[in-house]
N, C-alpha and C positions, 0 to 999 in steps of 0.2 A: 504493500500500500504506500509506504514512504517513498519507494522508488518512483511510483507513478506520480506522486505529488511533486517530487523534485523535477521530473521530466516536464510536468505541466508548468511549473514555475519557469523553467528554462525557456519553454516555448513562448510564454507570456513576455518574458524579458526580451527575447529576440524580436517578437512582434512589436513591442513598445519601441525598441531601438530602431527598427525599420520605419515605423510610423514617424518617429522623431526626425530621422534623416530625410524622409520624404517631405515632411512639413517644413523643415528648415530649407530645403531646396526650393520649395514653392515660395517661401517668404523672401528668400534672397532674390529670386526671379522677379517677384512683385516689386521689391525695393529698387531693383535695377530699372524696371519699367517705370516706376514712379519717378525715379531720378531723371529719366529721359523725358518724361512728360513735363516734369517740373521745369527743366531747363528750357524746353520748347515753349512752354506757356509764358515764362518770364521774358523770353526774347521776342515774343510776338508783339506785345503791347507796350508802348512807351509809358513812362510814369504819368505824363500829362493826360494821356488818353484814359488811363485808369482813374485818375482824379475826376475827369469829366463823367465817366460811367458810374463812379461811386456816388456822386451827388452828395446828399446829406448823410450818407452812410460811410464816410471816409474812415471813421474810427473803427467800424466793424471790418472794413476791408484791410486796414492796417493790422488789426489783430489776426485776421486770416493769413496774411502774408507772413507775419511773425511765426504763427504756428507751422506754416509750411517750411520755413527756414529751420525751425527747431526740430521738426520731424526729420529733415534731411541730415542735419548735423548729428542728431541722436541715433541714426541708423548705425548698425554695426559694420556695414560694408566699408571698404577702403574708399576714402574720399579722393576724387580726382580733381585736377585743376578746373575742369568744366563744372564739377559739383560746387567748388568754392566760388567760381564765377556766378553761378546761379544763386548761391546763398548771399553773396554780396549784393547782387542785383535785387533780390527780394527784400533784404533789410533796408536798402536804399529806398525802395518803393514804400515800405512800411513807414520809414522815417518821414518821407515826403508827405504821405497821406495824413499822418498824425504825429507831428514833431513833439507833442506833449507826452507821448507814450514812452515811459521810462524803460520798459522791458526791451524795447528795440535797441536802444544804445547800449544797454547792458549786455545783451547777447552779442552784439557786434564787437564790443570790447573784449568779451570773453573768448571769441573764436577767431575773428578775421586777422588780427595782427599776429596771434600766436601760431596758428595752424596754416595760414595762407599768405602771410607776409603782405597783406593788403592794408598798408598803413594809410595811404591816401584816402581810400574808401572809408576806413574807420574814422579818420579825423574829420571827414566831411559830415558824417552822421553825428559825431560828437559836437562839432561846432554848431550844427543846426539845433541840436537839443539844448546846448548852452544858451543860444540866443532866445529860444522859446521858453526856457525854464530858468530865468535869472535867479530864482530862489533856491536852485539846486546846485550845490558845489561839486557834485560828483563828475559831471561831464568835463568841467575845467580841470579837475584833478586827473582824470584819465588822459586828457590831452597832454598835460604836463608830463605825466608818466611816460606816455608813448614817445614824446620828443626826447626824453632822457634815455629811456631803456632801449628803444628800437632805432631811433634816428641819431643818437649820440649828439644831440644839440642841447647842451646844458643851458645856454643863454635863453633860447626860446622856452625851454622847459621851466626855467625859473620865472620868466615873465608870466607864463600861463598859470603857474602855481600861485604866484602873487595875486593874480586876478581872482583865482578860486578862493584864496584865503580871505578875501574881502567879502565874500558872500555870507550873510548872517547865518550863524549856526555851523559854519565850517570849522573843522578842528584847528586849534592853534598851531598844531605841528606842521600844518601846510606852510605857514609863514616861515618857520625855521628851516624846513626842507627847501623852500624856494631860495632862501638866503644862502644856504649851503651850495646849491647848484650855481647861483650867481657868483659866489666866491670862486668856485671851480672854473667858471668861465672868465675869470679875471675882472669881475665887477664887484669887488668887495665893498667899495664905498657906496655903491647903489644899494647893496644888501643891507648895509648899516643904516642908511637913510630910511629904507623901507621898514625895517624892524623898529626903528625909533618912532616912526609915525604910528605903527601898530601899537607900540608900548603906550604912547600918549593917549590913544583912543580907547585903551582897555581898562576896565574897572576891576576885573577879576584878579585877585592877588596872585593866585597860582600861575595864571597866564603871564602876568607881568614879570614874575620871577623867572619863568622859562625864557621869555623874550630878552630880559636883561642879561641872563647868562649867555645867550647866543650873541648878543651885541658885544659883550666883553671878549668872547672868543674871537669874533671877527675883527675887533680892534687889535687884538694880538696878531692876527694874520696880516692886517694892514701894516702894522709896525715892522714885522719881519720881512714882508714883501718890499717895503721901502728900503730896509737895510740891505736886502739882496741886490736891489737895483744900484745902490751906492757901491757895494762890493764889486759888482760887475763893471761899473764905470771905472773903478780904481785899479782893479787887477786884470781886467779883460777876460774874465771867465766867471762861471758860476761857482759858488762855494760848494764844497763836497758835502758838508753838513751844516746845520744851523749853528752848531757850536763854533764853527770856524768864524762866524760873524763876531763872536765875543773875543776869540783868540786874536783876531786882527784889529780889535778895538773899533770895528765898524758899528757895533752895538754894545751897549754897556752890560746888558743882561737879556736873556730870553724871557719874554713875558710869560707869566704862569697861565696855563690853560685851565679855565674854570671847570672843565669836564674831568680834570684829574689825570689826564694822559698827555704825553709830550706832543708838541707840534712836530710834524715831519715834513721834510723837503722831498717832493716827488715830481719829477719831470719839470723842474724849474718853478713849481708852484708850492705854496705852503698849504698843508692840509691838517686837519685836527680830528 
């Protein structure tokens, strides 16, 4: 009796495995067909035409396009360049139809720059959201992040983060991050001026202390950078270390870093 039961169990398992494999094959085929239809549908109609056809239901249409993009991104099949082109086009359409829809710019930021290197398309969507959602600091933050992380443009990144930090409710850390990137881009004085203005407008004591600490750190960077410039003018080369500024009497002493770690000289710039 036990042998017959074991045989029955084996047959059931084999049947279940075969059914799973067949179902998986059909699902993958459907996804491939869906991907093809999705690309075709998004390439047929320009955004302006979709706007006209949507009429007063632009919000619903934007939501529909967002769901289509999320469905394609969430599929298990390997995404092709054509798939990512379709996703970018759909998210652009969703953003154009309803620029107040936050989920669109969030999905764009979470996918397009990371998986498809579509930086321009992502920034376009984020800038549109930023202009229509002036009370939301996140689009500006994402823009600054993308300029820093993906495009290696610290100056633009710092400017965008400074703008985002001025939005009511934005974390105070955006201001300090913006100032750090400005310093990396060689605009320490501008960073100090920006933080000083933020400090004067802030009533929260914890925020004021954080800003004051960063201002002191940047003043130290400015002092050291000026000493490096004097050293280079006198000796015709960059100092090997910051301590060399003291040894040559170019600087009386290295200013203390309020963060409790030493300043470092890296690629001709002072960091902390």
